[in-house]
Every structure is written in C-alpha cells, then in structure tokens.
C-alpha positions in Angstrom: -12.0 4.5 -10.1 -9.3 2.9 -8.0 -11.8 0.3 -6.8 -12.6 -0.7 -10.4 -8.9 -1.1 -11.1 -8.4 -3.2 -8.0 -11.3 -5.5 -8.9 -10.1 -5.8 -12.5 -6.6 -6.7 -11.3 -8.0 -9.3 -9.0 -10.1 -10.8 -11.8 -7.1 -11.0 -14.1 -5.2 -12.7 -11.3 -8.0 -15.2 -10.8 -8.1 -16.0 -14.5 -4.3 -16.5 -14.7 -4.3 -18.8 -11.7 -7.1 -20.8 -13.2 -5.3 -21.2 -16.5 -2.1 -22.1 -14.7 -3.9 -24.8 -12.7 -5.4 -26.2 -15.9 -1.9 -26.6 -17.4 -0.7 -28.4 -14.3 1.2 -25.7 -12.4 1.1 -25.8 -8.6 0.0 -22.4 -7.2 0.7 -21.1 -3.7 -2.4 -19.4 -2.6 -2.0 -16.3 -0.6 -3.4 -16.4 2.9 -7.0 -15.3 3.3 -7.4 -11.7 4.5 -9.7 -12.5 7.4 -9.7 -9.8 10.0 -7.9 -7.4 7.6 -9.7 -4.3 9.0 -8.8 -5.2 12.6 -5.1 -5.4 11.8 -5.0 -2.0 10.0 -3.1 0.7 11.9 -4.9 3.8 12.8 -4.4 6.9 10.7 -0.6 7.4 10.4 -0.9 10.9 9.1 -2.3 12.7 12.1 -0.2 15.4 13.8 0.7 14.7 17.3 0.6 17.0 20.3 2.9 20.0 19.8 4.1 19.7 23.4 5.6 16.3 22.5 7.9 17.9 19.9 9.0 20.8 22.1 12.0 19.0 23.6 13.2 17.4 20.4 16.4 18.5 18.8 16.4 19.7 15.2 18.0 16.5 14.0 15.3 14.4 15.7 12.6 16.6 14.1 14.2 16.1 10.7 14.4 12.4 11.2 10.7 12.2 12.2 9.8 14.4 9.2 11.7 12.1 6.8 10.0 9.1 8.3 6.6 10.6 7.9 7.4 11.7 4.3 8.5 8.1 3.5 5.2 6.8 4.9 3.3 9.3 2.8 5.1 8.5 -0.4 4.6 4.7 0.1 0.9 5.4 0.8 0.6 7.5 -2.4 2.2 4.7 -4.5 -0.3 2.2 -3.1 -3.3 4.3 -4.0 -2.2 5.2 -7.5 -3.7 2.9 -10.2 -0.3 2.1 -11.7 1.7 2.3 -8.5 3.1 5.7 -9.5 4.5 4.5 -12.8 4.1 6.6 -15.9 1.9 5.1 -18.7 3.7 4.3 -21.9 2.2 6.2 -24.9 2.6 5.0 -28.4 
C-alpha cells in the first residue's frame, strides 16, 4: 500500500513539474539517487551486546534510549502514508 502511495506522489510531482515548465518556471531538479542502496545505513534498530551497556551510568542509558526512540519515531513517520498526520474527515 505504501509503495502505491509513493508512486502516486512521484507521478503527481512529475505532472506538477511538467506543468510548471510549460508555464515558464525554472525548476531545480533534485539530484539523482544513484547508489541509494549503498549509502543506506544498516539496521539502526538492532540491540547491541549487553556487555557494552554494563558499564554505562543510568543517565547514559536513558540518553541512548531517548536517541533510539527518536530514531524510531522518525522512521515511523517516514513509513506512514501521510507522514503521521491525521486525515481530515468532512
């Protein structure tokens, strides 16, 4: 479902850029995404070795937890069809 949404958004963007060019607007094209898969970081949501956390203070653990929760929330917003926004009804 998300893939269909992403493709429809890309198509709408292409149509709008085409219409803008017809009317004489100058459009800055985004850079091509060549090598996108190579630049992707590995899975950010894997747990590390428990021994690495053994010597951390409680404040350091909480800071690391908050950092991971922020990453997770941003990831969720990217994957939702509307970016986490509620649809207007009516």
